N, C-alpha and C positions, 0 to 999 in steps of 0.2 A: 316449564314447556311454553312454549309461544302460544299464541292464540290469535284466531283469525281477526280481522277488523270488525267483523260483524258481530263476534263475541259466540258464545256457547250456549246454547238453550238447556234447559234443566235435562239432566239424565244423557248429555251429549259429551264425548271425550274425544281428545286428540290421537288419532291412533300412528299417525306419523307425519312430520313436517319437514320440508325442505327446501331448498332455492337452486338454481341453475348451477353447476359446478364451475369454479375458477379455470378448470383445465378446457372448458369447452372457448374460453375466451383467451387461451394462452397466446393466440396471434397478436393480439391487442397490448398484452402486455412485452411481447418481445419486439413490437415495433418501437415501444420506448425505451428499451435496452439499446435496440439498434440505433437511435438516434443518439443516444449518448456515445456510445462507441464510434460513430463516424465522426462527431465533434471531435472526440478526443484525438482520433488519428488525424483529422486536418489542422487542429490547434497544435498538436506537440509532435506527432510523431513523422509527417511529412516534412516540416520545418527542420527536423533534426537530420532526415535523410539527405535532403538536397540543399542542407545549410542556408534554409531561408531565414530571415528574420522578420517576425511579424510586428507590426506594433504595438508596444505593451499591453494596450487594453484589450487587444482583440482577440487574443487565446482566452481571457477571462469571459469575455461577453461570449464566445463561443461555447464554453463549459458551461454558463449560466442558461443558453439557450437548450442546450444538450439536457441539462437537470430538469428545466421546465417541461422539455416534452417529456421525460421519463414521467413525471408528475402527472401530467396531464393524461397521458395514455392509460397509466396506472388507475388514476381516477376514474376515466371512461370505462375500464374495465369492472372496476369495483362496484359503479352505479350499476352497470346491466347484471351484475351477480346480485346486488341487494335489491334492486326495485321490483323483483319479482319472487312470491314466495307461493308454496304449494302446502295444501293441507288436505289430509285424509282425516276425517271424524267418524265416528260410529254411524253418523247418518248424512254425511255431503262431502262430496269432493270441492274442492274450493282452489281457485288460482287468483292471487293478487297482485294489484300493480301499484306499488308506491314509489313515489318520486316527488313531482311538483304537484299532482293531483294523486286522488287513490281511487281505485275502482275495484271491484270485487265481482268476479264468475262462479258461479256454483251450479252443480246437478245434484240429485239424490242418488242412491243407489238403482232405485227402481225405475230411473229414466236410462240406466246403462244397459246397452244391449252386448256389447263385447270390451274385454279388456284386453290389450296386446302391449309388447315392449319392442323396440327396434334398436340395434347397435350396428355402426359402421366397423370398418376395420379397426380404426386407431380409437375408436370408442370400445371395442372390446378388450384392447390392451389396457386401458386405463378404467376399465368397467365403468361407465357412465354411458347413457342414452335416452330415449325418448319413451314415455309411458303414454298411451293413447286410452282415454275412457270414451269410447264411441257411444252415440244415442241414435235413437231413431229419429229424431226431431230436424226441425231444418235448420239451416245454417242461421247463426247470429251477425248482424251487418259486419261486425269486424273477425269473422272467423274463416279458416279456410277448410275447416272439418267439422261435422257436427258433434258436439261433445266438447272434451276438453283435453287438451295434450299439456303433460308436464314435461318439458323439454330439458336435455342436459342434466337430467339428475343422477346422482351417485347410485351404482348397484340399482339399476331399472328392475331386473328381475324379482329384487325384493319387493320395492313399492309395487310391481303389479300383483305380487301375490297377496300383499296386506290389502289392497284396493279389492282384489277379488273375495278375499275372506270377509272383509267389511259388506259387502255385496251379499255373499251368502248367508251371513246372519241376518242382514237386513231382508232377506227374502223369507227366511224361516220364521222371524218373528211375524212377518206379514201374514204366512200361512195360519200362524199360531191364532192371530187377532181375527182372522175370518172364521176361524171354527168358533169362536166366542160368540154367538149369537143367541144365546138362551139366558132368559134373565129368570132367577129363581123366585118364585111368587111368595117364598116365606121370608127370605133376608133381601132379595134384590141383587144379589150376587150375581156377575157375569161367570157364565161356566159353558163348556163345551155342549153343542147341541144333542149330542149322543149320551149325554149323562142320565143315568136312572135316580142318582141322588145328588143333592146339593153338596157339593165340595167343601161348603163354609158351614152350613147349619145342619147338614144331614137329612133335609127334608125328601121325602119320597116324591119323584116325579113321574113314576111310569108305573 
């Protein structure tokens, strides 16, 4: 499984990772296909209908231009898909940008105040959408909302559910840690404050 650019700390595991779906950029790919179709019509179909004779290199030049347009728009779509990666780990929510430069944004589950997902009509049909991880903090200089948005991800309901599960487990772990405030005078083990006996050495505490 892929790992974030910042790596993983001890005990941290990736629960989900993904990137914007190609379906979100279908218009970019279709423009490239449309360019190739238009060039083919101009170079071959129209001359046959009107009995036109184009100079011999012109049809080849037009087809070459059409193929190049298809490649350029396809490459543009792939770059937009691959330049962004999303990660949900057991300790963080991460959004990364990778192209000419690399940049990573992350928040921890205890920073998150709300988790939501949204889908438009077309997005519902193809089952992709945005997952928003809201925080109570101020906006980052390059952000439009506080928190992080995983936009155009496949099956956003499942992604939101995984994010919520991580948040719940993180909060539960925090509550357990808060209860461990007593130190056994016999062995030095950390134990819940309401313990009558040490859970490690058995020493009576109360």
